[in-house]
C-alpha positions, 0 to 999 in steps of 0.5 A: 266592537266595530272594524274598519279596514282599507288594504292599505292601513293596519286594522284597528279594533275598539273594545269597550269595557263599562258598567253602563248602569247608573243609579237615579241621579248618577251623571258620571260614565266611565269606560275602558277602551282597548284599542288594538292594531294589527296587520303589519306591512304598511306605513302611514296609510301607504303599502310598503314597497319594501320594509322601510319604503313607501309608495315609489320606493321613497322611504316610508319613516325617518329617525333622528338620534341625538346623542348627549356630547356634554362635558359630563359625558366624559365622567366616566370615560366609558360613558361616551364610549358606551353612547357611541357604541349604542348609537352604533347598534341603533343605526345597524337596526335601521331598516334599509330605506328608512331616512336618518341622522345623528345629532351630537348635542351640547349647548348647541346642537350639531349634525354629526351625520350625514352633516348636509343639512338633511337625512341619509337613506339607510343602506349598507354604505350609509350605515357604514359612513354613519358609524365612522363619523361616531368615532369623531364624537367627543365630550365637551360643553353644556346642555341645551336640549331644546336645540337638539330637539329643534335641529332634529324637527328641521332634519326630519321635515325634510323627508317626505315620510309619514312616520318621524321619530327621534331618540334622545340620550342625556346624562345631565340636566338641561342647564343652558337653556331656560325651562320656558325655551324648552316648553316653547320647543316642545310645543313647536315640535309636538305632533310633528315627531314622536321622541323616546328619551333616555337618562343614563346614570343618575345625574339628569332630572326625571321630570325634565325627561319625562316631561319631554317624552310625554310631550312627544308622545314617546317612552322614557326610561333610565339606563343607570349603568351605561353598559346597558346603553347598547341593548336599550338603543337596539330595542328601542330602535327595533320598536320604531322600525315596527311603527306603520301609521302615524298620527292616529287620533282618538275622536269623541263625540258627545250628544248635547249636555254631555261633556268629557271629564277626562281622557287617559291612556292607562296601558302600557303606561299612564298618560293624561291626554285630556289637555290635548284635545283639538276641537274636530266639529260640533261636539267632537274633539280629537285626542292624539295617540301618536304612532302605532305598529302591532300593538294594543293600548287602553284608554280611560274615558270619563263622561258627565252625562245629563241627569235622567229618569229610571228606565231611560238610556242614551249614548254617552259617547261615540269613540272613533279612531281617525287618521287624517288624509291629505285632503283634510278629511279623516278616514275612520278606522274603527268605532265603539259606543259608550252607553248610559242606562238609568236603573233603580236596581241597586246591584247593577248600578253599584257594580264597578267593571273590573277594567275600570276598577283595575285602571283607577287603581293603576293611575292612583299607583303612579300618582301615590309613587310620585307624591311619596318620593316628592314627600321623602325628598322634601323630608316629610317622613310621615307623608312619604310613608303613607303614600309609598305604603298605599303604593305598595297596597295597590302594587300588590293587589293588582299584580304590578310585580315590577313596580313592587320590586322597585318599591321594595328598594325604597321601603321596607315592606312590613305587610303588603295587603295592608300597605304597611312599610318603613322607609329605608335609611339609605336609597341609592340614587338609581333605585329612586330615580328608576322607581320615579321614571318607571312609576307610570308603567302599568300592568294590564287586567288578568283576563 
């Protein structure tokens, strides 16, 4: 483990868990990388003059709340009221000095506050004005989420701040925009700000919202009962206010003849980052991790190395956490090494590292839940039973109690250790959607 720290960024540490021993002819090296950020009180590489402020008292962060105001938000009428209350609670949670705006979203996007083409700076007066403006939010019109994200991006771009964040609430499908238009928007906005997405009720599309959160490196969840929005929005905004450094990259350097097979975040959620690599010099590539507060995340890195004889060893990959600097260089925050050693000791080369085994199971758990629910929707009862049975078995073995409870609302568990289940005849939409939305949430290895 190595640490690199300057006083103006949080301290990052890297721990590598792997079995470095390979049998003769073995070429695949797996490692779990635990990245921990500690130290608080900084923002994007600048010491804060006060919470929420960067150098010279300028805002250290900016946030835009996007609220669905389409016609369906009026059914039931309490839904719009809950959305207004939740947004007001989120506004109250914004720290003094953070730049913010509220967007009302239908088939087009409208800036509700401050309604001047820019952002307001949070303080007692602006928070009061914003909550006043929320009273004018009414439901009517269609849904085109891409227009909301593009307006949020334009507003966030007006603030010279290191951390830009969006919170998006919708209750319906993206029906007034072509899927390719939304995809183009996500490609344009990815890397410019992070965005948490929430679906309220049960009339929205899980894949649509998880796709948005994934592209924007944010969280996603269901709020089946609109009454739960207020607490959820408050918690989301508190987490956003805790972010202290943005745009941290996971840089992987591999020697000649080695290649990265995949890079996945595996805790707190499963997120495949393999396709997001950007080249960073000879044999090196950066994978985005978004913004960080005081937290710890785990990544699974798989490297294919060239064949070597017994007794040989090599560096399979060098991993660095990097923070882009204004002059185009990168500051190295921490580093770790992934090794490969060839041995004829069968016991050493066949031992699977517990961290690697655990997260391989958690990634499989996420995919079998999604495949099982897909099979269930298409009427493939045998396929759904087999996949969801395997999910129950994996959740039970890894101690993922939250996922086990969600699965028990979709299947009757006959025997968890063997994965013997029966599909329930009737399943509430909210239970099925909750399982699908939270399928990528993982539990960490018990130390």
